[in-house]
Structure formats: structure tokens, C-alpha cells
C-alpha positions in Angstrom: -9.3 -15.8 1.7 -7.6 -15.9 -1.6 -4.1 -14.6 -2.5 -3.1 -14.2 1.1 0.6 -14.4 0.5 0.5 -11.9 -2.3 -1.6 -9.4 -0.3 0.8 -9.7 2.6 3.8 -9.2 0.3 2.1 -6.1 -1.3 1.3 -4.7 2.1 4.8 -5.3 3.4 6.3 -3.4 0.4 4.0 -0.5 0.9 4.9 -0.3 4.6 8.6 -0.7 3.9 8.6 2.1 1.3 6.4 4.4 3.5 8.6 4.0 6.5 11.8 4.4 4.6 10.6 7.7 3.4 9.5 8.8 6.8 5.9 9.0 5.9 3.3 8.1 8.6 0.2 6.1 7.7 -1.9 9.2 8.3 0.2 11.2 5.9 0.0 8.5 3.2 -3.7 8.2 3.7 -4.0 12.0 3.2 -1.7 11.9 0.1 -3.8 9.2 -1.5 -7.3 10.1 -0.4 -7.9 6.8 1.3 -8.7 6.2 5.0 -6.0 5.4 7.5 -7.9 2.2 8.5 -8.0 1.1 4.9 -4.3 1.7 4.5 -3.7 -0.3 7.7 -5.7 -3.2 6.1 -3.6 -2.9 2.9 -0.4 -3.0 4.9 -1.4 -6.0 6.9 -2.6 -7.9 3.8 -6.2 -8.1 4.9 -7.8 -5.8 2.3 -8.7 -6.3 -1.3 -7.1 -3.4 -3.3 -8.3 -2.0 -6.6 -6.0 -0.7 -9.3 -7.0 2.9 -8.7 -5.9 2.8 -5.1 -2.7 0.9 -6.0 -1.8 3.6 -8.6 -2.4 6.4 -6.0 -0.2 4.6 -3.5 2.6 4.0 -6.0 2.5 7.6 -7.1 2.6 8.9 -3.5 5.6 6.7 -2.7 7.3 7.7 -6.0 7.5 4.1 -7.3 5.9 2.0 -10.0 3.0 -0.3 -9.5 5.0 -3.2 -10.8 7.5 -2.7 -7.9 4.7 -3.2 -5.4 3.2 -6.3 -7.0 6.4 -8.1 -7.9 6.0 -11.3 -5.9 
């Protein structure tokens, strides 16, 4: 699997922001239109993530994409 460390870092940042804002995985999934299982994979660093999904997550968490992918 390529880019394992980067995917884990991205997932950890998403999880940290989500929990800091008191948002559940289910809520964030509903806010972004992605499945909770896909969100779980993103947060654990096991999913490939496209730019469209990354933008949706960043907007839902009121942050910028660059903050999520700064490694």
C-alpha cells in the first residue's frame, strides 16, 4: 500500500477535528454525503480519498484542505 503514513496522518487529522467539534462519524458522514464505513476507512488511513471527498470533509469541519494534508 502506497503513502501509508500520509493516509494515516490525514485520517488522524480528520478524526481529531471531528471529535474536537463534538461531531460523530455518523453526523460527519451525513454532512458530507459519504458512508460512515468509508469515513471510518479514511480516519484509519486505509482508504484512498479523492479530492472531491476531501473538499467536502474540509468544508464540513470548517477547515482548509491544506490543513488536512499538511504532512
